[in-house]
C-alpha positions in Angstrom: 12.1 -50.7 25.8 10.7 -48.6 23.0 13.6 -46.0 21.5 12.2 -42.8 22.8 12.0 -44.2 26.5 15.6 -45.6 25.8 16.7 -42.0 25.1 15.0 -40.4 28.1 16.4 -43.3 30.5 19.6 -42.5 29.0 19.1 -38.8 30.2 18.5 -40.2 33.9 21.5 -42.6 33.9 23.6 -39.8 32.8 22.3 -37.5 35.3 22.8 -40.1 38.3 26.2 -41.7 36.9 28.2 -39.2 35.2 30.6 -37.7 37.6 33.2 -35.0 36.9 34.6 -36.9 34.2 33.9 -37.6 30.7 31.5 -40.1 29.4 31.0 -42.0 26.0 27.7 -43.1 24.8 27.8 -45.8 22.2 24.9 -46.3 20.0 24.3 -48.8 16.9 23.1 -46.3 14.3 24.0 -42.9 13.6 20.5 -41.8 13.6 20.4 -42.8 17.4 23.4 -40.7 18.0 21.9 -37.7 16.1 18.5 -38.3 18.2 20.1 -37.9 21.5 21.9 -35.0 20.3 18.6 -33.1 19.5 16.8 -34.7 22.3 14.9 -32.3 24.7 15.2 -35.0 27.5 18.3 -33.7 28.7 20.4 -30.3 29.2 23.6 -31.7 28.5 26.5 -30.2 26.2 26.8 -33.3 24.1 28.5 -33.8 20.7 28.4 -36.8 18.3 30.8 -38.9 16.3 29.9 -41.2 13.6 30.6 -42.3 9.8 29.0 -39.4 8.3 31.0 -36.9 10.2 34.2 -35.8 8.4 37.4 -36.9 9.7 38.5 -33.4 10.1 35.6 -32.8 12.2 36.1 -36.0 14.0 39.5 -34.8 15.1 38.2 -31.3 16.2 35.4 -33.0 18.2 38.2 -35.4 19.9 40.3 -32.7 20.7 37.4 -30.6 22.2 36.5 -33.7 24.3 40.1 -34.2 25.6 40.1 -30.4 26.5 36.8 -30.7 28.6 35.0 -28.4 26.2 32.0 -31.1 26.8 31.6 -33.9 28.7 29.3 -36.4 26.8 30.3 -38.0 23.5 27.7 -40.0 21.7 29.2 -42.1 19.2 29.0 -45.3 16.9 31.7 -47.7 16.9 33.8 -45.3 15.2 34.9 -44.2 18.7 35.2 -47.7 20.3 39.1 -48.4 19.5 42.2 -46.3 19.1 41.2 -43.4 21.1 43.5 -42.3 23.8 41.4 -40.2 26.0 41.9 -39.6 29.8 39.0 -39.1 32.5 36.3 -41.6 31.0 34.5 -42.3 34.0 31.4 -43.7 32.3 30.5 -45.8 29.1 27.0 -46.3 28.2 25.8 -49.0 25.5 22.1 -48.2 24.4 22.1 -51.8 23.5 24.8 -54.6 23.8 27.2 -54.8 20.8 26.6 -58.0 18.4 30.5 -58.9 19.3 32.2 -59.6 22.8 35.4 -58.1 21.5 33.4 -54.9 20.6 32.2 -54.7 24.2 35.3 -55.0 25.8 36.9 -52.4 23.6 34.1 -49.9 24.5 33.9 -50.5 28.4 37.7 -50.5 28.0 37.4 -46.6 27.6 37.4 -46.3 31.1 40.2 -48.5 32.4 43.1 -46.7 30.8 46.3 -46.8 32.6 44.6 -48.6 35.5 41.9 -46.2 36.0 38.6 -47.3 37.4 35.0 -46.4 35.8 31.6 -47.7 35.3 30.1 -49.4 32.1 26.3 -49.3 31.9 24.5 -51.6 29.1 20.8 -51.2 28.2 19.3 -54.5 27.3 15.7 -55.5 26.1 14.1 -58.9 24.7 15.0 -57.6 21.0 18.8 -58.0 21.9 18.5 -61.6 22.8 20.8 -63.7 20.8 
């Protein structure tokens, strides 16, 4: 699926599947995260987290996410591990991660303390390995 169509499809998925809880969208690149942030395919309040963002700003972003100031966090794997955020109902992978362990950590963001959630992974021919 071409990149621009993937971002448009992501907007549709978020509209259909994101409930009242929080959503984390995992991208493989900082560029993908930034493109969705500025995309006109949605009217969601979105913030991004990736390696080009200072640690201090990442901490501010995470606190805002925890405090429900916004519902959709678009991030690279900088957010895949070590985060303790409640009420994450949906995780979306814009493409499958290369490592199974990374997939487990990403999707596990929805299963904190016995909670349930949904994980959706976009896949196309370029991801076959």
